[in-house]
C-alpha positions as CSV (number, residue, x, y, z in Angstrom):
1,M,0.0,0.0,0.0
2,S,1.3,3.4,-0.9
3,K,2.1,6.0,1.7
4,F,-0.7,8.2,0.3
5,W,-3.5,5.7,1.2
6,I,-1.9,5.0,4.6
7,L,-2.1,8.8,5.5
8,I,-5.7,8.9,4.3
9,I,-6.7,6.0,6.6
10,V,-4.9,7.5,9.6
11,F,-6.7,10.8,9.0
12,L,-10.1,9.3,8.8
13,T,-9.5,7.3,12.0
14,I,-8.5,10.4,13.9
15,L,-11.6,12.3,12.6
16,N,-14.0,9.5,13.6
17,S,-12.4,9.5,17.1
18,C,-13.0,13.2,17.5
19,N,-16.6,13.0,16.4
20,S,-17.2,10.2,19.0
21,E,-15.6,12.3,21.8
22,H,-17.8,15.3,20.8
23,K,-20.9,13.2,21.0
24,L,-19.9,11.9,24.4
25,H,-19.4,15.4,25.7
26,S,-22.7,16.5,24.3
27,N,-24.5,13.6,26.1
28,G,-22.7,14.5,29.3
29,D,-23.9,18.1,29.2
30,N,-27.4,16.9,28.6
31,I,-27.3,14.6,31.6
32,A,-25.9,17.4,33.8
33,N,-28.7,19.7,32.6
34,D,-31.3,17.1,33.4
35,V,-29.9,16.6,36.9
36,Y,-29.9,20.4,37.6
37,L,-33.4,20.8,36.3
38,S,-34.6,17.9,38.5
39,Q,-33.0,19.4,41.6
40,N,-34.5,22.8,40.8
41,N,-37.9,21.4,40.3
42,N,-37.7,19.5,43.7
43,S,-36.6,22.8,45.4
44,N,-39.6,24.7,44.0
45,N,-42.0,21.9,44.9
46,S,-40.6,21.9,48.5
47,K,-41.1,25.7,48.8
48,T,-44.6,25.4,47.4
49,Q,-45.5,22.6,49.9
50,N,-44.1,24.6,52.8
51,Y,-46.1,27.7,51.8
52,E,-49.2,25.6,51.5
53,L,-48.6,24.1,54.9
54,I,-48.1,27.5,56.6
55,K,-51.2,28.8,54.8
56,A,-53.2,25.8,56.0
57,N,-52.0,26.3,59.6
58,D,-52.9,30.0,59.5
59,E,-56.4,29.1,58.2
60,V,-56.9,26.6,61.0
61,Y,-55.6,29.1,63.6
62,N,-57.8,31.8,62.2
63,S,-60.8,29.5,62.2
64,R,-60.2,28.9,66.0
65,Q,-60.2,32.7,66.6
66,N,-63.5,34.3,67.5
67,S,-64.9,37.2,69.5
68,I,-64.5,35.2,72.7
69,T,-60.8,34.4,72.2
70,K,-60.1,37.9,71.1
71,A,-61.8,39.4,74.2
72,V,-59.9,37.0,76.4
73,S,-56.6,38.0,74.8
74,V,-57.3,41.7,75.2
75,G,-58.7,41.4,78.8
76,S,-56.4,38.9,80.5
77,P,-53.5,41.3,81.2
78,A,-55.7,43.6,83.2
79,I,-56.9,40.9,85.6
80,V,-55.2,40.7,89.1
81,G,-55.1,38.3,92.0
82,I,-55.7,39.8,95.4
83,N,-54.3,38.5,98.6
84,V,-55.4,40.2,101.8
85,T,-54.7,40.1,105.5
86,E,-57.5,41.2,107.8
87,V,-57.3,41.8,111.6
88,R,-60.4,40.6,113.4
89,Q,-61.5,40.8,117.0
90,Y,-63.3,38.3,119.2
91,I,-64.5,38.5,122.7
92,V,-63.1,36.1,125.4
93,R,-65.2,35.7,128.5
94,D,-63.4,34.9,131.7
95,P,-65.2,31.8,133.2
96,I,-64.6,33.0,136.8
97,Y,-67.2,35.7,136.1
98,D,-69.8,33.1,135.4
99,D,-69.8,32.1,139.0
100,P,-72.9,33.8,140.6
101,F,-71.4,34.1,144.0
102,F,-68.2,35.8,142.6
103,N,-70.4,38.1,140.5
104,Q,-72.4,39.1,143.6
105,F,-69.3,39.8,145.5
106,M,-67.8,41.9,142.7
107,R,-71.0,43.9,142.2
108,R,-71.3,44.6,145.9
109,F,-67.7,45.9,146.3
110,F,-66.8,47.1,142.8
111,G,-70.1,47.9,141.1
112,D,-70.9,46.6,137.6
113,N,-68.3,44.2,136.4
114,S,-69.8,43.2,133.0
115,N,-66.9,44.9,131.1
116,R,-64.3,43.1,133.2
117,S,-65.8,39.7,132.3
118,R,-65.1,40.2,128.6
119,R,-61.7,40.7,127.0
120,S,-61.0,41.5,123.4
121,R,-58.5,39.5,121.4
122,E,-57.2,40.1,117.9
123,Y,-56.2,37.6,115.3
124,E,-55.2,37.7,111.6
125,V,-57.2,36.2,108.8
126,S,-55.8,35.7,105.2
127,G,-58.1,35.8,102.2
128,L,-58.0,36.0,98.5
129,G,-60.1,37.2,95.6
130,S,-60.0,38.8,92.2
131,G,-59.9,42.3,90.7
132,F,-59.4,44.2,87.5
133,I,-57.4,47.3,86.5
134,I,-59.6,50.1,85.1
135,S,-57.0,52.8,84.4
136,P,-53.3,53.0,83.3
137,D,-52.4,54.6,86.6
138,G,-53.4,51.7,88.7
139,Y,-57.0,52.0,89.9
140,I,-58.5,48.6,90.6
141,L,-62.1,47.4,91.3
142,T,-63.0,44.5,93.5
143,N,-65.6,43.5,96.1
144,H,-65.8,45.0,99.6
145,H,-66.0,41.5,101.1
146,V,-62.7,40.8,99.4
147,A,-60.6,43.8,100.5
148,G,-62.8,46.3,102.3
149,N,-61.6,45.5,105.8
150,A,-58.1,44.5,104.9
151,S,-55.0,45.7,106.8
152,K,-52.7,44.6,104.0
153,I,-53.4,44.0,100.4
154,V,-51.0,42.5,97.8
155,V,-52.0,42.5,94.1
156,T,-50.4,40.0,91.7
157,M,-50.2,40.9,88.0
158,T,-50.3,38.5,85.1
159,D,-46.5,39.0,84.6
160,G,-45.9,37.8,88.1
161,S,-45.1,41.2,89.6
162,K,-46.6,42.1,92.9
163,Y,-47.8,45.5,94.3
164,D,-48.9,46.7,97.6
165,A,-52.4,48.3,97.2
166,E,-54.2,50.9,99.2
167,I,-57.9,51.2,99.8
168,I,-59.2,54.4,98.1
169,G,-62.8,53.7,99.3
170,S,-65.1,50.9,100.1
171,D,-68.9,50.4,100.6
172,M,-70.3,47.4,102.4
173,V,-73.9,47.8,101.2
174,S,-73.2,47.7,97.5
175,D,-70.1,45.4,98.1
176,V,-67.8,47.6,96.0
177,A,-64.2,48.5,96.8
178,L,-61.8,50.8,94.9
179,L,-58.1,50.1,95.3
180,K,-54.9,51.8,93.9
181,I,-51.4,50.6,93.1
182,K,-48.5,52.7,92.0
183,G,-47.9,52.2,88.3
184,K,-47.8,53.7,84.9
185,N,-49.0,52.5,81.5
186,L,-50.7,49.5,83.1
187,P,-53.0,47.3,81.0
188,Y,-56.7,48.1,81.8
189,L,-60.2,47.1,80.9
190,K,-62.8,49.3,79.3
191,L,-65.9,49.7,81.3
192,G,-69.0,49.1,79.2
193,R,-72.7,49.4,79.9
194,S,-75.2,47.2,81.7
195,D,-78.4,48.8,80.7
196,D,-78.6,47.2,77.2
197,L,-77.9,43.6,78.0
198,I,-79.4,40.8,75.9
199,I,-80.6,37.7,77.7
200,G,-78.6,34.8,76.1
201,E,-75.6,36.9,74.9
202,W,-72.2,35.4,75.5
203,V,-70.2,36.6,78.5
204,I,-66.8,35.8,79.9
205,A,-65.9,35.6,83.6
206,F,-62.3,36.2,84.6
207,G,-60.9,35.5,88.1
208,N,-58.7,33.8,90.6
209,P,-60.8,30.7,91.7
210,F,-59.3,28.8,94.7
211,G,-56.1,31.0,94.5
212,L,-55.0,29.5,91.1
213,F,-53.5,32.8,90.3
214,D,-50.6,32.0,92.6
215,K,-49.8,28.9,90.5
216,N,-48.9,30.7,87.3
217,A,-50.1,34.3,87.6
218,K,-52.7,33.8,84.9
219,P,-56.5,34.4,85.2
220,T,-59.0,31.6,84.9
221,V,-61.5,32.1,82.1
222,T,-65.0,30.7,82.0
223,V,-67.7,31.3,79.4
224,G,-71.5,31.4,79.6
225,V,-74.5,33.6,78.8
226,V,-76.5,36.2,80.5
227,S,-79.2,34.0,82.1
228,N,-81.3,36.7,83.7
229,N,-81.1,40.4,84.5
230,N,-82.3,42.9,87.2
231,V,-82.3,40.4,90.0
232,N,-82.5,41.8,93.6
233,I,-80.9,39.9,96.4
234,L,-80.6,40.8,100.1
235,H,-77.7,39.5,102.2
236,E,-78.3,40.1,105.9
237,D,-75.1,41.1,107.6
238,Q,-73.7,43.5,110.3
239,P,-73.5,46.4,110.7
240,F,-75.5,46.8,107.4
241,N,-77.3,44.5,105.1
242,R,-75.7,44.0,101.7
243,V,-78.0,45.1,99.0
244,Y,-77.4,43.4,95.6
245,K,-79.6,45.4,93.3
246,G,-80.3,44.8,89.6
247,M,-77.9,41.9,89.5
248,I,-76.8,40.1,86.3
249,Q,-77.3,36.3,86.5
250,T,-74.9,34.1,84.4
251,D,-74.1,30.5,84.0
252,A,-70.4,31.2,83.5
253,A,-68.7,29.2,86.2
254,I,-67.9,31.5,89.2
255,S,-66.3,29.8,92.2
256,S,-64.7,30.8,95.5
257,G,-62.0,33.3,94.8
258,N,-63.7,34.7,91.7
259,S,-65.3,37.5,93.7
260,G,-64.2,40.9,92.4
261,G,-63.3,39.7,88.9
262,P,-65.0,41.2,85.8
263,L,-67.8,39.8,83.7
264,V,-67.0,40.8,80.1
265,N,-69.0,40.8,76.9
266,S,-67.8,39.6,73.6
267,L,-66.5,43.1,72.8
268,G,-64.1,42.9,75.7
269,E,-66.0,45.5,77.7
270,V,-66.8,45.0,81.4
271,I,-70.5,44.7,82.1
272,G,-70.4,43.5,85.7
273,M,-68.4,42.5,88.7
274,N,-68.6,38.8,89.8
275,T,-69.8,38.7,93.4
276,I,-72.0,35.9,94.6
277,I,-73.0,32.4,93.7
278,Y,-75.6,29.8,94.6
279,S,-73.8,26.6,95.5
280,T,-74.4,23.1,96.9
281,S,-71.9,24.1,99.6
282,Q,-73.5,27.5,100.2
283,G,-71.8,29.5,103.0
284,R,-68.7,27.3,103.2
285,Q,-65.2,28.1,102.2
286,G,-64.3,26.7,98.8
287,A,-67.9,26.8,97.3
288,G,-68.0,25.8,93.7
289,S,-70.3,26.7,90.8
290,I,-73.5,25.1,89.9
291,G,-74.2,27.5,87.0
292,I,-76.0,30.2,89.0
293,G,-73.8,33.2,89.6
294,F,-74.5,36.9,90.0
295,S,-72.6,40.0,89.0
296,I,-73.1,43.6,90.1
297,P,-74.0,45.6,87.0
298,I,-71.2,47.9,85.9
299,D,-73.5,51.0,85.7
300,R,-74.1,50.6,89.5
301,V,-70.4,50.0,90.1
302,K,-69.4,53.1,88.2
303,E,-71.8,55.2,90.3
304,I,-70.5,53.8,93.6
305,M,-66.9,54.2,92.3
306,E,-67.2,57.9,91.7
307,I,-68.6,58.5,95.2
308,L,-65.8,56.5,96.7
309,K,-63.2,58.4,94.8
310,A,-64.6,61.7,96.2
311,N,-65.6,60.7,99.7
312,K,-63.8,57.3,100.4
313,T,-67.0,56.0,102.0
314,I,-70.8,56.3,101.8
315,D,-72.8,57.3,104.9
316,R,-75.2,54.4,105.3
317,D,-75.8,54.9,109.0
318,F,-79.3,56.3,108.8
319,Y,-82.7,55.2,110.0
320,T,-86.4,55.7,109.2
321,G,-87.9,55.0,112.6
322,I,-90.3,52.4,111.1
323,E,-90.6,48.9,112.4
324,P,-91.7,47.0,109.3
325,R,-93.7,43.8,109.4
326,Q,-94.7,41.5,106.5
327,L,-98.4,41.6,105.7
328,D,-100.0,38.2,106.2
329,E,-103.5,36.9,106.7
330,Q,-103.4,37.4,110.5
331,L,-102.1,40.9,110.3
332,A,-104.6,41.7,107.5
333,R,-107.5,40.7,109.7
334,M,-106.0,42.8,112.6
335,I,-105.9,46.0,110.5
336,K,-109.0,45.1,108.5
337,T,-107.7,45.2,105.0
338,D,-108.3,43.2,101.8
339,I,-104.7,43.9,100.6
340,N,-102.6,40.7,100.3
341,D,-99.1,42.0,99.6
342,G,-97.1,44.7,101.2
343,V,-95.3,45.8,104.4
344,V,-97.1,47.2,107.4
345,V,-95.8,50.0,109.7
346,F,-96.1,47.8,112.8
347,G,-94.1,50.2,115.1
348,M,-92.6,53.7,115.0
349,Q,-90.0,55.6,117.0
350,R,-90.9,58.9,118.5
351,N,-89.5,62.0,116.8
352,S,-88.2,59.8,114.0
353,P,-88.1,60.6,110.3
354,A,-91.3,58.4,109.9
355,E,-93.2,60.3,112.6
356,K,-92.0,63.7,111.1
357,A,-93.3,62.5,107.6
358,G,-96.7,61.7,109.0
359,F,-96.8,57.9,109.1
360,E,-99.2,56.1,111.3
361,L,-99.3,52.6,112.7
362,G,-101.1,50.3,110.4
363,D,-100.1,52.1,107.2
364,I,-99.4,49.6,104.4
365,I,-96.3,50.4,102.3
366,I,-97.0,49.7,98.6
367,E,-94.1,51.4,96.8
368,I,-90.9,53.2,97.7
369,N,-89.4,55.4,95.0
370,G,-91.6,53.6,92.4
371,N,-90.4,50.1,93.4
372,K,-93.1,47.7,94.3
373,I,-93.0,46.5,97.9
374,N,-94.5,43.0,98.2
375,R,-92.2,41.4,100.8
376,I,-90.1,42.6,103.7
377,E,-87.0,41.9,101.5
378,D,-88.3,44.5,99.0
379,Y,-88.6,47.0,101.8
380,L,-85.1,46.4,103.1
381,I,-83.6,46.6,99.6
382,A,-85.4,49.8,98.7
383,V,-84.5,51.5,102.0
384,G,-81.0,50.0,102.5
385,D,-79.7,51.2,99.1
386,N,-79.6,54.9,100.1
387,K,-77.5,57.3,102.2
388,T,-78.1,59.7,105.0
389,G,-80.0,62.8,103.7
390,D,-81.7,61.0,100.8
391,K,-85.4,61.5,100.3
392,L,-87.7,58.5,99.9
393,I,-91.1,58.7,98.3
394,F,-93.5,56.3,99.9
395,N,-96.8,55.2,98.4
396,I,-98.9,53.9,101.3
397,N,-102.4,52.6,101.8
398,R,-104.3,54.0,104.8
399,N,-107.8,52.8,105.3
400,G,-108.2,52.0,101.6
401,K,-106.9,55.3,100.4
402,S,-103.6,55.8,98.6
403,I,-101.3,58.5,100.2
404,I,-97.9,59.8,99.2
405,K,-95.4,60.5,102.0
406,N,-91.9,62.0,101.7
407,L,-89.4,60.8,104.2
408,I,-85.9,62.2,104.7
409,L,-83.3,59.7,106.0
410,E,-81.6,61.0,109.2
411,S,-78.4,59.9,111.0
412,N,-79.0,57.0,113.3
413,P,-79.1,58.4,116.9
414,R,-77.1,55.3,118.0
415,R,-73.9,57.1,116.9
């Protein structure tokens, strides 16, 4: 074979080898591109899946949010736990003075010894309750029976901080107390209205039942509805009866320790102050809810609060001079009347407001300030919820005739 043909064969061999290498490189580039595109697609899919998962979680979370949860979120920071120390007195009687012979000897030589036979002792009582902040500078509302007679008050906030509180004013009859702590820019609740309540509307009760606030400094929240409205309740006590007037009834669970906490509507506004409950363990410490609780309407609380801010107390030590008696069949026959309901003027003090107003024995009290008087409790509520100097308008029945009498409450002469 000539040299020419040998060169031609070598040249073609080299050319074919180069073409094969070029194809190999081309295929490699395609594979790399495929791998890159696959990785890029996987990354985009992962981002899309994460976004959709976050979006789904947000939708689920938002679906759980409603007016109740929003009101709880807004209101919780303004709720406080209240721990009080109260100094009480009790009388100890020396048994030696119960000996009649010793008593006779002491009276003969030393006169009346009745005061010597009794000694006063003091002891401290701890208690707890709830309250709520109503202004950024630290005014707090609670019940009188929670803090009204306390010698020391410690308020616990939801962040765990504690403040000493002072009593600005307190009223036993309405069971409202106004406290103050030193602070600035504190969380507080908006006071709403209680004159436009709807039976059946949702309400939220905040509080410190059984002292749970001390566990984690967070209020307990219970939810219910307005069960009833304008309920009057008399709680007999000393030195004055407590008059719970126009109370809001709710089935939101209220237990021992909830007293003084707010009842809030779905807008987050305070409509009442949780105060008393009916319970299977009524009158015992640690009473629990059976779904019948009562709150002082916030309109009444606001009225009392303004008086306490100005005067620190309300002068309730007045008298009418009337000895009231429930009208029953026997009494109706005695005074010869066909009226079935009402309260009778059974006795009357001389030179008393009642005598000055022209009352007579046997008068039947039908109304006081426009409020119907059917039972003795109605009379005590209508009279008790006033202050010295107030004028009461009585509608009485005397011998079958309706008569109006105006009575001015005067300071009790016992003072």
